[in-house]
N, C-alpha and C positions, 0 to 999 in steps of 0.2 A: 660533199659529204654532209649529212645532217648534223647539226650542233646538238649534242645530247643535253647541254645545259638548258636549252630553250624548250625541251620537251615538257609535257605535263608531268608533275610528280605523281607517284602512286597514291600519295596522300596530299590533297590540296589544302595545305596549311601554310599560311605565310610565316616568315621568320623575321624576328626583330633585328637581329644582328648576325651577319655572316661576313667573314673577312680573313685577313692575315694578321698574325701576331708575331712580334719579335723580329721585324725587318731591320737589319742593321745597315746604316748608310755611312759614307765617308765623311771626312772632316767638313764642318761648316763653321762660319763665324757667327757668333751671337753677341748681342749687347747685354752686358751684365755688370752691375756696379759701375756704370758709366765708362766701361772699357770693353774692348773686343776680346772675346775668348774663343778658343778652339773647342769644339765639342764633337763627340762621336754619337749621334743620336740613334735611338732605337724606336721604331714606329709600330703601332697597332692601327689598322685601318679597317673599318666596317661599313657595310650598307645593309639596308633591309632587303628582303627578298619576297616578291609577291607569290601568291599561292599558285600562279600559273607557270612558274619556272622551277625546273628541277635543281638548278645550282647556279652559282655566280660564275662570272668569268674572272677567276682569281688572278690571272696574269696581269689584268688591267690594273689591279691594285698596286702591284709592284712597279709597273711601268709609270703610273701616276706619281708614286713616291719618288722614284729615281729621276723622273723628268723635273719635278719640282725642286729637288735638291740641286740638280744641275743649274737651274735658273737662279738659285741663291749662291752659286759658287762665286767666291771672291767678293761677295757682298756681306755687309754686316746686317743681320736681321734679328728677328725674335723667333724663338721656337714656336710660340703660339701662332705667329703669322704664317709660318711654314705649314703648320697643321691646318690652318684655315684655308690656305690655298689648296692643299690636298683634298680637304673635305668637299670643297666646291667642285674641283675637277673630277672627283669620283662620281658625282651626280651627272656631270657633263658626259663622262665616259660610259656610265651605266644608265642608259635611258629608261630602264625598267625600275630603277630604285627611286624612292621618294625621300629617303633620309640617309645621312652618312655621319659617321663619328670617327674621329682620329685623335689619338693621343701619342705623345712622344716623351721620352725621358733621356737624360744624359747626365753623367757626373760632371760637376764643375768645381773648381777650387778657387777660393777667394782668400785674400790676405787679411789677417786679423792681428790686432795688437793686444798682447797679454797685459791685463791690468796688473800693476805691481812692478814687475821687472821691465815692462815695455818691450819685451822680446817680440819678434815677428814670428807668427805661426801661420801656416797655410791650412785652411780648413775645407774639407770636402762637403758638398751637399748635392742633392739630386735636383736638377732643374726639370720642371714639368711643363708641358704644353698640351692643351686640349682644344678641340674645335668640333662644332656640330653644324651641319647644313641640312636644309630641307626645302622641298618645293612648296610654294605658297600660291594659292589662288588659281583661277581658271587658266591663266597663262603660264602657270608653273614656274614663276620666277624663283630663283634660288636665293634664300636668305641664310645668313650664317651667324654664329656666335663663337667666341673664343675665350680661353681662360689661361692664366699662367699660375704656376705653383712652385713650391720648393719643399724639400723634405731634408731635415738635418737632425743631428744628434746633440742633445744637451743632457742635463741631469736634474733630478729632483731629490729633495730630502723629505722624509715622511713626517708630517706634523703630528700624527697620532702617537707614534713612538716617542717623539720629542717631548710631548706633554707627559707621557708616562715617566720618562727619565727625569724630568724636572721634579715631579712628585717624589721620586726616589731620592733625589738630591736633597729636597726639603726635609724628608723624613730622616735621612742618614746624618744630616748636619744640623738638625734642629733649626732649620731656616737661617743658618749662619753663613751659608755660601750663596752668593748671588746667582740666580738662575738666568741672569742676563749673559753670563759667560757662555761661550760655545759649548754645547753639550751634545752627547752622542745621539744619533739616530741612524737608521739605515738609508742609504742613498741608492738611486736607480739610474741606469742609463736609459734615456728617454728619446724616442724619435718623434719629432713634431712635423706635421705636414699641413700646409695651407694651400688652398687653391682658390683663386678669386677670378671672377669674370672680368674681362677687359672690354668695357662698353665701347661702342662706336665713338671715334674721335677722342679716346682716352689712350694714354700710354703709361705702362707700369714697369718700372725697373724692379726685377725680381729681388734685388738686394733689400728693398723695403720689406718684403715678406720675410727674408732671413732675419732681419732685426726684430720683427714682431715675434717670431718663434723664439729667438734667443732671449728676448726680454720677458717672455711669458713663463720661463722655467725658473727653477731655483737658482741656476747659474748656467752660463755657457760652459762648454768644455773646449779644450785646446789640444792640438797635436804636440806642442812644445810647452813644457812646464818645468821650471827649475823648482828646487825644494820649497823655497818660500812661496812661489806661485801656487804650488799644490796645496799648501796650507791655506792660502787666501781663498782659493776656489772652494775648498771644503767649508771653511768658515762662512763664506758668503752664502753657500747653499743652505747650511744649517740655520743661518739667521733669516732665511727666506723660504721656510718650508712650504711645500705645495703638493697636493695630490695631483694625479693625472687629470682629474676632473677640473681642478683649479686651473691647470695649464690651458685646457681647452677654453674655459670661460675667459681667461685673460687674453687669449688669442683673438676670440671673436670681439671682445671689447676694443682691443687695439686696432683691429681691422676698421671698425667704425671711426676711431679717432684718426687713423691714417688716411682714410678715404672718405672724408666728410662730404665731398661734392659728388659722391657716387649716387646714381639713381636708385630708387627703392627696388626696382626690378632686378638689379644685378645680384647674382648668386655668389655664395661662398661655401667653402667646406673646410672644416678643421678636424684633424685626426691626430691622436696621440697614442703611441704604444710604449708602455713602460715595462722594461725588462726587470722584473722583480728580483732583488738581490737575496731575499731571505725566503723566497718561495720557488717552487719549480715550474710555476706557470707565470704568464704575463698578464698585464692589465691594459685594457684599451678604453678610450673615451672618444666620442665623436659628436660633432654638431654640424649641421648643414641647413641652408635655407637662403633667404634673400636678405639684402641689406635693410629693406623695409621691415621685415620681421624682426631683425636684430634691433633696429631702432625702437620698435614697439616693446621688446623685452626690457631694454634699458630704461625706457620711459616709465613703464609700469613699476620697475624696481627703484625709481627715483634717481637714476643715474644718467638719464638721457639729456 
């Protein structure tokens, strides 16, 4: 029987990405915060399609993902390493493809100590893995790149409204009340996402990225807070007001501080979504580029 996938399409137009999305796999062990964690990953896997083929062999995608997960069974690995193996195998299995792209995500929970009471709280975040593979040169050798990321929730306090409230306090009290006291402003629940490339011969514990995100916001948030803890979190946020734009800038600066030995060619991506408390819309900010570009930005700003 003829394979319809390999027939000429009615329109001979190549496609950049074709694949499967939302493939759920069973438990695997991953290394996070210097410990082993169970995760239930979900994968998206894509290849490019030449103009001479009508469609991809989609079942091969699922087979490659499942086979790779089986090979990692009972081993402690990294989500980005699993993605890289899948990306390479996709090109080995799809001889007509020249590029592949794989991404994975899974919720993971880490232990956190609440400042103040010292209570133990367990915080969720999304662990991300990405990988790309391509055929290079006349012999079509396969080269790959990978990246690791996290996405988690924190909070910001608006600096604009805080300044307005300070002016109101000065006016109402004839400057008799110190504006250094915690004053009102509106706060937002903010989701921060960082993705950084893991160059060859480098290893990145994703918990380092979690700390960058947390340290870039007005304050972290916690699952468990006693009354005094709640007050401390709010006071800390108000004394450290930041826009979503500020959070992204601090994230990229902290990336450079944390990964000083990274090559200029390594890429990064930072994204912040602020769920606005006094508006019915949200606000987003994003920056992406290479470590070299980031170094140039900070050098020009006199901070490099």
